N, C-alpha and C positions, 0 to 999 in steps of 0.2 A: 630504944628498941631497934634491933637490926632491921634494915629495910626489907620490905616484902618483894618477892620476885615472882612474876607471872611467867610460867612456862607454857608457851603456846604451841599446840600440836595441830597443824592442819592435816586433814586426811581425806582421801578420795579413794573409795574401794580398797580400803587398807587392812583388811582382816589378815593378810599374810604376815605383817610385821607389827601392826600398831600396838598390840598388847605389850611387846617388849619395850617400845618407846614410852608408853604410859607408865609401865612399872618402873622404868629407870627414872622417870620424873617424880613419881611418888616416893621412891626410895632414896631421895637425896638426904645427905647428912645435915644439910642446912634446913632448918625446920620451918622457917617462915616463907613457904612457897605455896602458890596455888597453881593447879594444873588446869589449863583451858584447852579443851578439845573442840575443834571446829570441823564439822562434817560438811565438806564442800559439795553437797548434792550427789552423794554416792548413788549409783544405780545397780547395786549388787543385791537386790531383793531384800534389803533391810539388814544384811549381815554386818556391815560397819556400824549401823545404828544400834543393833543388839549388843555388839561387842562393847561399844562405848557406854551404853546404859547399864551394863553389868557392873560397872564400877560405882554406881549409885552416887552418893554425895561426896565421894572421895575426889571427884573431879567436877569441874563446871563444863557442861556439855551443851553445844549449840549446833543447830542445823541451819543450813542456808542453801539457796539455789546455787548450782554449779557456776563458777565464774573464774576458776583458776586459783592457783596457790596464793598469789599475791592478795587476792580479794579475801581469802580465808584468813591469812595472817593479819591483814588489816582489820578484819572483823574481830579477831581475838584481841588485838591491841585496843580497839574501841571498848571492849568489855573488861579489860584488865583493871584490877584494883591495886596492883603492885607498883613500886617505884621503878623497878627494872623489868625488862622483858627478855626472855630467851626463847628463840624459835628452835623447835626440835622437829625435824622432819619425821613423819610417821614410820619411816624405815630405818631411822638412826637411833642411837642409844647414848645417853649421858652416862659417864662414870658416876658413881655415888657421890663423889666429892666435888663434882664440877661446879655447882653453884657456890658452895662454901668457899672454895679456893678463889673463885673469881670475885666474889663480894669482898673477901678479905683483901685481895689485891687492889680493888677499886678504892676501898676506904683507907688503905694504908698509903696510897699513892700521893695524897695531898692535892690531887688534881680535882677539878670540879666535874663530876659525873663522866669520867672517861669511858669510852668503849673498851671492853675487855675481851680478848680473844686468846687462843691457845693452840698448842699442838693437838693432833688427833691421830687416829689410825683408820686405815681402810680394812674392810672385811669383804673379801671376794667370796660371795656365797657359793658360786659354782665350784670353786676349788677349796672352799673352807680354809682360806689362807688369810692371815692377818699381817698387815704391813704398817708399822708405825711410821708416821711422817714427822720428821724433825726439821722444821722450817729453818732452824738455826744452822743447818748444814750449808745452806746456800745464801742466807742473808744474815746480817747482824741484827741484834735486838733493837738497836737504834733505828735501823731501816724499817723493821716491822712495826715500830711504834710511831713512825714519822708520817703524819698526815695520811693521805690515801695510798701510800706506797703499797701496802699489803693487798688490797683488792686490785690495784693496777697491775701488779706483777703476780697475780694468782697465788698469793701467799697467805690466804685466809679461807677458812671454811665457814659459811654462813651460820651453821648450827653450833659453832663455838662461840659466837658473839653474844655478849651481855650488853644490853643497850638501855640507858636511862630514859624514862618517858619524856623528859624535856627535849630530847633530840627529835622526836616525832613532831613536836610543836615547832621546832626550829627549821627542819628541812622537809617535813611532810612524811607520808607513809610510803609503802612500797608501790612502785609503778604498776598499775593493773593492766597496762597495755603490753607488758612483758610476761611471757609465759614460762621462759626458761632461764633468764638471766636477771630476774628481779632482785635477788639477794646481793649479787655483786654490784649492780647499779646503785642499790640503796646504800651499801657500805661505802662505796666511793663517795657518795654525797655526804653521808653522816661523818665520815672520818677526815674528809678534806679540810686541811687547815688546823686540825686538832691533833693533840698527842694522845695516843691510845696506850693501853697497857697489855703487854704480851706475857702470858703465863707459860712457862716452858713445859709444864706437865702435859701429858696427853689426856684430854678430858672428854673426848667424844669419839664414838665409833661410827663410821660412815659405811653403810652397806653398799656394795657394788652388786647389782642384780639386773636381770634382763628387763624387768618391768619399770625401772626408774626412768624419770623424765628425760634425762640426757640420751637415753637409749631409744625412746619411743616418740619423742616430740619432733615433728617435721620442721618446726620453726627454730629448733635449737641452733643450727648452723648459721642461719641468717642473723638471728639475734646476737650470737656470739661475735660475729665479725662487725656488726654495726655497733656493738657495745664498745669495742676498742677504738673504733673511729671516733665515737662520741667522747671517750676519755681523752684522746689526743687533741681533739678540737676544743675541749673544755679547759684543759690545763693551759696556763700561761707559759710563755717561753721561760720566764724566771723559775717557775715550778719545775719544768723539765730539766733545766740546768742544775737546780738544787738536788734533784733525785739522782742525776747521772753524770754531772760534771760538764756536759755540753748538750745542746739540743740534738746534734747529730748522734751522739752516743745514746741519748734517750730513745730515739727511733731504732737504733741498732740493737739495743738491749731488748726492746719489745720484739723486734724481728727474730732474734735468736731464741727468745722464750717461746714464740708461737710457731717457729719454723717446723717443729715436729708434732704440733698439735693437730689432731685429725679434723676438728671443725674449721680450722683456720684456712681460708682461701683468699677471699677478696682483701682481707686486712693485710696480707703479705704484700700484695701489689701496691696497696695504699702506702705502706711503710717504705717500700722501695722508692716510690715517688717522693716522699717526704725527705728521704736521705739525699736524693739527687737535688732537691730544692734548697737544702741547707747551705748556709754561707760557707764559702771556701775555708775560712778560718776554723770552722767547726769540724772539718773533715780530717781523716787520718793523716798523720805526717810523721816525721822522724822523732818527735819528742818522746815517744814511748820506748825507744831502744834501751835507755838506761835501766829500764825495769828488769831486763833479763838477768842482770847481776843480782838484783834483790830477790827475784823469784827462784833462782837456782842456787843452792848452797855451793860454796867454793869447793873446788875439787871434783865436782860432778862432771862426768864425761858422757853419760847416757841417761835418757829419760824413758821409762817404761810406763805404759798405761795398764793398770790391772783392771780388767773387765772389758772384753771385746764386744760389747753390745751397743745399743743405741747411745747410752750415756757416754761410753768410751769414744764413740765417733764424734759426739758433740765436743768432748774435751780435746780431741785431736784437732778439730777445727779451731777451737779457742787458742790452743798452743800456737798453731800456724799463724793465726791472725796477729800474734805478738812476736813473730819472728823466731819461734821455738819449734824444734822438730823432735818428734819421738823416735826412738830407735826400734820400738816394737811393742808387742802386746804380751801381757801375762794373763792367763785365764785358767780356771780350774776345770773347765770342760775339755776333756781329753780329745774330743772330736775336732777341736779347733787347733790343736797342736800341730806344728809343722805345716800350717797353712799360711797363706798371705791374705791379710785383711787390710783394705785400703792401701795396698802396696807394701805393708809392713809385716814382718814375720811374727808369728804367735807361738809361745811356748808355755810350758807349765812352770809353776813356782820352784819346783825342785831343780830346774835347769839353770837357775840364776848363778852367774859367775861374777867375781869381782864386784860383789854387791856394794862395797864401801864406795865405789865410784859411780853408783847408780841412784837415781831418784825414782821412787815408785809412787805413782799417783793413782789412788783407788777411785774408780768411776762407777759407783753403785749408789742406789737410793739409800741403802743402809750399809755403810762401809765398815761397821764395827767388827764384824767377824773376820773380814779379810785383813783389816789392820792388825788384829791379834794374831792371825796366821803368819803375817810377815814378821811380826815381832818374835814369834817362836822360831823363825828361820834366821834370827839375829840380823835382820835388815835394819840398817841405821837410818836411812833417809826415806821417810814415809810422809806423804801428804794425801789429802783427799781432793776430789774435784771441787767440793764446796770451799775448801781453803783458797783455791785459786780464784774461784768465781767471786768470792767476797773481796779479795784483795784487788781484783781487776775491774770491779763493777763500774767505778766512776772514771776509769782510765780509757781514753780513746785508743783503739787498737791501731797497729800499723797498717793492717790490711783488712778490708771488709770481706767476709765470707757470706755471699748471698746466694 
């Protein structure tokens, strides 16, 4: 018989979105599921309670005093009768085949009870805009399945994870002292030293809305910074070298990841100090110069970055850290044409000349449309920012951009 899966939905004052979450859990194509809803002491005059009770015996419903989301998830874990657990936030949605595809991947892997995770998409409610997140654009499948790499480098969403019950016995439950980062901290613990399974399909929709915890919790920024310090202090030097090629490069990769993250503040200063403390042999030197020949096709005379936004600026920094310089920007936004951005000229794609001598690197979260646009313009040399990031991840740069 196929293993039973317990889908645990913690909710606090959740009548805005909880029905969508519960319905998505009930409508799974995988039949052997139970849906556990835990009301974490909602104070909305019984509205959440009434909404949950309207499902009758289709769900298992529990009420408890308010204690935070970690306490609610832990309560659900303690009540589960399944072999696997899947946490679904009350404002998120599972695709109908989420559990079926992940159970199939777990059973087919040959591994003993691996954690399974996947791609997902964001839904910005205020703009009614969906954006698919393809983690394979920036990381390899091997990286995403390697120990705690995914939670360490923010390459996993907690509501995509499928966790076997044995892991709770092995590493414990969610840390109830954490109000905003409990999922990342738990996944770091449970995945460390183990191989996980990454399913490439997008299997969960994560809402972005003004009421979500990251927007409203005053403790989020403090916990966020302390979490990364904890990760750095917990991992051994050997683990850091394994992930990034050198200890210096480990701290530098984390620094680049968090540099443009709004909650990051004290962690950046911590990482700068760690970079200065690293052994001299770990620091940037001339050993990376030969990479330029491998990164840029023969005959290329100019490099253009397509996308003059934040990601483009990050790519420009990356290129410069490896001794490469861009000749300019390409962007579809006409208001940017004939302007200088970071000292480089910006033009439209129709102004491209001698394209056979140019390399165009697309710096966008979803580069697929722009890649097709360049192909229609008969552009020969196209790469994405993710292509470069994956190839350079474990290579110490020539120059640090701090």
